[in-house]
N, C-alpha and C positions, 0 to 999 in steps of 0.2 A: 530515613533521609528524604527531604522534600525534593520534589521534581523541579527541574529548571523552568523558569518562566518561558513560555512559548512566544516567540517573536511573531506578531501578526501585523500586517499592514496591507493597505489596498494595492491590488495588482501583483502581489507576491505569488510565486509559484513554489509549491511544496511537494516533497516526496513524503507521503504518509503511509504508515503500515500499522496494521493491528492484527493480533494473533488470537486464536481461540483460547478460552480459559483452560489452563493446564495443557495447552497445545492440542486440544481436542478439535475434532472436525467442526467447521462452521458451515460447510456446504456438503450435504449428504447426497444430493442429486442435482441434475441439471435444472430441475424445477426450483431448487434453492438458489442456484446461481442466477436464474432469471428473476426470482423474487428480489435478490440483492441488487441486481442491475436496475430493476424497476424502482426500488427504493432510492438508489443512487440518483436516478433521473429526477425523482421527486425532490431530492435534496438540492439538486442543481437548480431547479425552477424555483424552489422556495427560498433558497439562500443566495442565489446568483453564483453558485459554484460552477466553475468551468472545469470539466474533467478532460485532461489531455490524454492520459494513459491509465489503464487499469490492468491488473493481473490478479486473477482469483486462483488461489491455491487451496487444497483441501482444508487446511487449518489456519490460513491467514490470507490477507489481501494486501496489495500494494496499489497506491493511487498516486498519480502526479496531477495535482489540481492547482487551479489559479483562483485567487479570492479577490474579485474586484471590489468587494465590500470590506475586506479584512476581518472576516468572521469565521475563520477556520474551526476554532474550537466548538462554537455553537453548531455549525453545519455538520461536522463529523460526529459530534455528540448526538445530534438528532438522528443521523444516519444509523448509528450503532444501536441506539435505544429502540428505534422503530423497527429495524431489521430483527433485533432480538425478540421483540414482542411478537412479530409475525412468525418468526421461526419457531418460537415456543408454542404458539397456538397450533401451527401446522403439525408439529411433532408431539403434541400433547406432553410438553415438559415445562419446567419452570426453572428459574435461576439465571445466573449470569451466562452469557455466551462468550464474551470477550474478556481478556485478562485485565484490562484497565477499566476503572470506573469512568463515569461520564466526563469528569474534569480532566482525566487523562485518557481520553477516548482514542488518542493516537499513540501506539506503542513507540514509534520513532517518527519524528517529523523534523525536517530541516529545510531551510530556505534554499531553493535551487538557484533562483536569480531574482533580483528586484525588477520592477516593471521596466526600467530603462536599460537593463543589461541584456546580454545575449546568453542563450542557453548553450553551454559548451560541453561537449562530451570529453571525458578524459582520454588522453592518448594512451593506447595500450602499450605496456612495456614488454619487451621481449624477454622471456624467462627461459633460461636453459639450465638443464640439470646435467649432472655427470652422465646419467644413463638415459639421455633423451632419445638416442637412436636405438632402434630395436635390432634384432639379429639380422634383418634384411638390409641394414645400412640406411634405412629411412627413418626420419623423425616421426613421432606420433602424428597422426592425422594424414599420413600418406605422402607428405612432402619429402622430396629428395634432399639429402644433406648436402650442403655446399662446402 
């Protein structure tokens, strides 16, 4: 099945995520995380990518990025290829590091807002279950039950 066409335009803000191949570790140490962040900074200066938020997990990463030039695929493709080459040299290995090929460099990517809109956080919904109160009569998290 072909992947959907990624919508790219100038000034868009995206949530991007990529996972290690076969869900394997892509950051073995803090040095690897520093290397990734250094490569991400290079990506920003080379492609004009603005990184608003990042989260590095052992086997994947999340980014919230803005693309003033509308070049998300090229920028993140370069990021992943460059980091993979550096990671492979450092750990004396070869092969893919990420699940997706360069054209699908981002595992999941969606537009958060256009350049003229506002970034809105979803309102949390209150979820109650039948057994939300523990034996002490308090809800999970230590809040008293009303």
